[in-house]
C-alpha positions as CSV (number, residue, x, y, z in Angstrom):
1,M,17.7,-14.9,10.4
2,A,17.4,-11.7,8.3
3,R,17.1,-11.7,4.3
4,R,18.7,-8.0,3.2
5,V,17.1,-8.0,-0.6
6,K,18.7,-5.3,-2.9
7,E,17.0,-2.8,-5.7
8,P,18.7,-4.8,-8.4
9,V,21.6,-2.4,-10.7
10,A,19.4,-3.1,-13.9
11,A,16.0,-4.4,-13.4
12,V,13.9,-6.1,-16.8
13,K,11.3,-4.0,-17.6
14,A,7.9,-4.9,-16.5
15,S,5.6,-7.5,-18.9
16,A,2.3,-8.3,-17.0
17,M,0.4,-5.1,-18.4
18,S,2.1,-6.0,-21.9
19,K,0.8,-9.8,-21.2
20,F,-3.1,-8.5,-19.5
21,A,-3.4,-5.6,-22.4
22,N,-3.0,-8.6,-24.8
23,Q,-5.2,-11.8,-23.3
24,L,-8.1,-8.5,-23.3
25,R,-7.1,-7.6,-26.5
26,G,-7.2,-10.9,-27.5
27,W,-10.7,-12.2,-26.0
28,R,-12.7,-9.4,-26.6
29,G,-11.3,-10.1,-30.6
30,K,-12.2,-14.1,-30.0
31,R,-16.0,-12.9,-29.0
32,G,-15.5,-10.5,-32.1
33,W,-16.1,-7.6,-29.7
34,S,-15.5,-3.6,-29.7
35,Q,-13.6,-1.9,-27.4
36,A,-17.2,-0.2,-27.1
37,D,-19.3,-3.6,-27.2
38,T,-16.2,-4.2,-24.5
39,A,-17.1,-1.3,-21.9
40,S,-20.2,-2.3,-21.4
41,R,-20.1,-5.3,-20.2
42,L,-17.5,-4.8,-18.1
43,G,-19.1,-2.2,-16.9
44,Y,-16.2,0.5,-17.5
45,S,-15.6,2.8,-19.4
46,N,-14.2,2.8,-23.7
47,A,-12.0,4.9,-21.9
48,L,-10.9,2.4,-20.3
49,V,-11.0,0.1,-21.7
50,S,-9.0,1.6,-24.2
51,Q,-6.1,3.6,-21.3
52,I,-5.8,-1.0,-20.6
53,E,-5.4,-1.9,-23.0
54,Q,-2.4,0.8,-24.6
55,E,-0.8,0.1,-21.2
56,H,-2.2,3.6,-19.8
57,K,-3.3,2.2,-17.2
58,P,-2.7,-0.5,-14.3
59,P,-6.1,-3.1,-13.8
60,S,-7.5,-2.9,-10.8
61,V,-8.7,-6.3,-9.5
62,E,-12.4,-5.2,-10.2
63,F,-11.7,-5.0,-13.4
64,A,-9.6,-8.3,-13.6
65,Q,-12.2,-9.7,-11.9
66,K,-14.8,-8.9,-13.9
67,C,-12.5,-9.6,-16.9
68,D,-12.9,-13.5,-16.3
69,E,-16.5,-12.8,-15.6
70,V,-17.5,-10.7,-18.6
71,F,-15.0,-13.7,-20.9
72,G,-15.6,-16.8,-18.6
73,T,-11.6,-17.1,-17.4
74,P,-11.7,-18.2,-14.3
75,A,-8.2,-16.8,-12.9
76,T,-6.4,-15.6,-15.9
77,F,-7.7,-11.9,-15.9
78,S,-6.7,-12.2,-11.8
79,D,-3.3,-14.4,-11.7
80,L,-2.0,-11.5,-14.4
81,Q,-3.5,-8.3,-12.3
82,E,-1.5,-9.2,-9.3
83,L,2.1,-9.7,-11.6
84,V,1.5,-6.4,-12.6
85,A,0.7,-4.7,-8.8
86,R,3.7,-6.3,-8.2
87,E,6.2,-5.0,-11.0
88,A,4.9,-1.5,-9.4
89,W,7.4,-2.9,-6.8
90,P,11.4,-3.2,-5.8
91,S,12.1,-7.0,-5.4
92,Y,12.5,-6.0,-2.3
93,F,9.4,-5.4,-0.6
94,A,8.0,-8.6,-1.9
95,P,7.3,-10.2,0.3
96,V,5.8,-7.4,2.1
97,I,3.1,-7.5,-0.1
98,D,2.8,-10.8,1.0
99,A,2.6,-11.1,4.4
100,E,0.3,-8.1,4.0
101,T,-2.8,-10.4,2.2
102,R,-2.6,-13.7,5.4
103,A,-2.2,-12.0,8.0
104,T,-3.5,-11.3,10.6
105,Q,-2.4,-8.5,12.3
106,I,0.1,-5.6,11.2
107,H,1.6,-3.7,14.1
108,E,3.8,-0.2,12.9
109,W,5.8,1.9,13.3
110,E,6.5,5.4,10.6
111,Q,8.6,8.3,10.8
112,R,8.9,9.5,7.4
113,V,4.7,9.7,6.4
114,V,2.0,8.0,6.7
115,P,2.0,4.2,5.5
116,G,0.8,2.5,1.8
117,L,-2.0,1.2,3.7
118,L,-3.5,4.4,4.8
119,Q,-2.5,7.1,2.1
120,T,-4.4,8.7,0.1
121,E,-4.0,8.8,-4.0
122,D,-3.2,12.4,-4.0
123,Y,-0.1,12.2,-1.2
124,A,0.9,8.9,-3.2
125,R,0.7,11.1,-6.0
126,A,3.3,13.3,-4.1
127,V,5.5,11.2,-2.2
128,I,5.3,9.3,-5.1
129,K,6.9,11.9,-7.9
130,A,9.0,13.7,-4.3
131,G,11.0,10.7,-4.5
132,Q,11.4,10.0,-8.3
133,P,10.9,13.3,-9.5
134,R,11.8,12.0,-13.2
135,I,8.9,9.6,-13.0
136,S,6.7,9.3,-16.0
137,P,3.5,9.6,-16.5
138,G,2.2,5.9,-16.5
139,E,4.8,4.7,-14.2
140,L,3.4,7.2,-11.8
141,D,0.5,6.2,-12.2
142,R,1.1,2.4,-11.5
143,K,2.9,3.5,-8.7
144,V,0.6,4.8,-7.1
145,A,-2.8,2.3,-8.2
146,S,-0.8,-0.2,-6.2
147,R,0.0,1.5,-4.0
148,L,-3.7,1.9,-3.3
149,E,-4.4,-2.0,-4.4
150,R,-2.7,-2.9,-0.6
151,Q,-6.0,-1.9,1.0
152,S,-8.4,-3.5,-0.6
153,I,-7.2,-5.8,2.8
154,F,-9.5,-3.6,5.0
155,T,-12.0,-3.0,2.5
156,R,-12.4,-7.6,1.7
157,D,-15.4,-9.4,3.4
158,T,-14.1,-12.0,5.7
159,A,-10.7,-12.4,7.5
160,R,-9.3,-8.5,7.2
161,P,-6.2,-7.6,9.6
162,M,-6.2,-5.8,12.9
163,Y,-3.9,-2.9,10.7
164,W,-2.5,-1.3,14.7
165,V,-0.2,2.1,14.0
166,V,1.8,4.5,15.3
167,I,3.1,7.9,13.3
168,H,5.7,10.8,14.3
169,E,4.0,14.2,14.5
170,G,6.2,15.2,12.4
171,V,5.0,13.4,9.8
172,L,1.8,14.7,10.1
173,R,2.8,18.4,9.7
174,H,5.5,17.8,7.1
175,V,2.7,19.4,4.4
176,V,3.2,16.7,1.4
177,G,2.0,17.7,-2.0
178,S,-0.2,20.9,-1.2
179,A,-2.1,22.3,2.2
180,G,-5.2,20.9,0.7
181,V,-3.6,17.1,0.1
182,M,-3.0,17.0,3.7
183,R,-6.0,17.5,5.1
184,A,-7.7,15.2,2.8
185,Q,-4.9,13.3,4.2
186,L,-5.5,14.0,7.5
187,D,-9.2,13.0,7.2
188,R,-8.0,10.4,6.2
189,L,-6.1,9.2,8.9
190,L,-9.5,10.1,11.4
191,A,-11.8,8.1,8.6
192,A,-9.4,5.3,10.2
193,A,-9.2,6.0,12.9
194,D,-12.9,5.8,13.6
195,S,-12.5,1.5,12.0
196,P,-12.8,-1.3,14.5
197,D,-10.2,-2.3,11.9
198,V,-7.9,-0.3,12.9
199,V,-5.9,1.7,16.2
200,I,-3.9,4.4,15.4
201,Q,-1.3,6.3,18.2
202,V,0.8,9.2,17.7
203,L,3.6,9.3,19.5
204,T,4.7,13.7,20.0
205,Y,7.8,15.6,19.4
206,T,8.1,15.7,23.2
207,A,8.0,11.9,23.8
208,N,11.5,11.0,25.7
209,D,13.2,7.7,25.8
210,H,11.5,5.7,22.8
211,P,13.5,3.0,21.0
212,G,11.9,4.4,17.2
213,T,14.4,6.6,16.3
214,D,15.8,3.1,14.3
215,G,13.4,3.5,11.9
216,P,10.2,1.7,10.8
217,I,9.3,-2.2,12.3
218,V,6.5,-3.2,10.4
219,V,5.2,-6.7,12.0
220,F,3.2,-9.6,10.5
221,D,1.4,-12.0,12.9
222,F,-0.4,-15.3,11.2
223,T,-3.1,-18.4,12.0
224,D,-0.3,-20.9,10.1
225,A,3.4,-19.6,10.9
226,P,5.1,-18.2,13.1
227,S,5.1,-13.9,12.5
228,S,7.6,-12.1,10.7
229,G,9.0,-8.8,10.7
230,Y,10.1,-6.3,8.2
231,T,12.9,-3.1,8.4
232,E,13.8,-1.1,5.5
233,C,16.6,1.8,5.0
234,N,16.7,3.4,1.5
235,G,17.4,1.2,-0.8
236,G,16.4,-1.5,0.7
237,G,14.9,-3.6,2.9
238,M,15.1,-6.4,5.8
239,V,13.4,-9.6,6.9
240,V,12.9,-10.4,9.9
241,E,12.2,-14.3,11.1
242,A,14.5,-15.6,13.5
243,P,12.1,-15.0,16.7
244,E,14.3,-13.9,18.4
245,Q,14.3,-10.8,16.1
246,V,10.9,-11.3,15.9
247,A,11.1,-10.2,19.7
248,A,12.8,-8.3,19.6
249,L,11.0,-5.6,17.2
250,V,7.9,-6.8,19.2
251,I,9.4,-5.2,22.4
252,S,10.5,-2.1,20.5
253,M,6.6,-2.2,18.8
254,N,5.6,-1.6,22.7
255,L,7.8,1.2,24.1
256,I,7.4,3.3,21.5
257,R,3.4,2.4,21.3
258,A,4.1,2.9,25.8
259,A,5.9,6.6,24.6
260,A,2.8,7.7,22.3
261,L,-0.4,9.3,23.0
262,S,-3.9,7.0,23.4
263,P,-5.6,6.4,20.5
264,R,-8.1,8.9,21.9
265,E,-5.4,11.3,22.3
266,S,-3.9,10.3,19.0
267,R,-7.4,11.2,17.5
268,Q,-7.5,14.9,19.3
269,C,-4.2,15.8,18.0
270,I,-4.7,14.6,14.6
271,V,-7.8,16.2,14.0
272,K,-6.1,19.6,15.9
273,I,-3.1,19.4,13.4
274,R,-5.4,19.0,10.9
275,D,-7.0,22.0,11.9
276,E,-4.1,24.4,11.6
277,T,-2.6,23.2,8.1
278,T,-3.2,26.0,5.9
């Protein structure tokens, strides 16, 4: 059955960053360490520790893990960091974050922007800023960090998912941020295409008779649960779980792939567009 979840009109103010900052201040106070002492023991700069304590910058997974190691608090900081990351996302997107961390295979079609799992920091910042022009610098930093954190599924030591994505040619030609930002983003796609865990195809403007115009599609395969899907529109998303509906999404994905360039041709297409981006 499909569940549609929309953003609440008024969201409760996030508190996970405050809790993380309080824990960090509390534990270093308990140890009698200054910010500089703590930074040295963690292996990070004093400026970063200060920014996190002042809630100006969200903690990374690695920072949280190091805090747990240095303070001897198994999972305390790591659990809070996960909450910080989740708070950066609208409620309807939460199931996607969970599915990405558990999936063995992720299949995606995108015709709006480069998928978040493949975005560079500058591209992500430009996309988020364009969609939310009045966002505060701190909130922007938090959203960018959370988006990039999703990409850690590709750097895990084990159980990395297979990611197969089809991107519309228009996404690659639409300059986001600047020509320099876009060239770097296209280079990021080329590097990802060379990874054994990622397959990238490009659906060109000339492709005919494909179901991709219905909107973005993501399908997740799991080892311990039935496959599920996700589709999105402005201001809301739909988790698809009913077997017949998931099967319909899989058919759509297969038809889109059939209409797209092969992975090798897609790579050549991305190189050509990158070289034309000035």
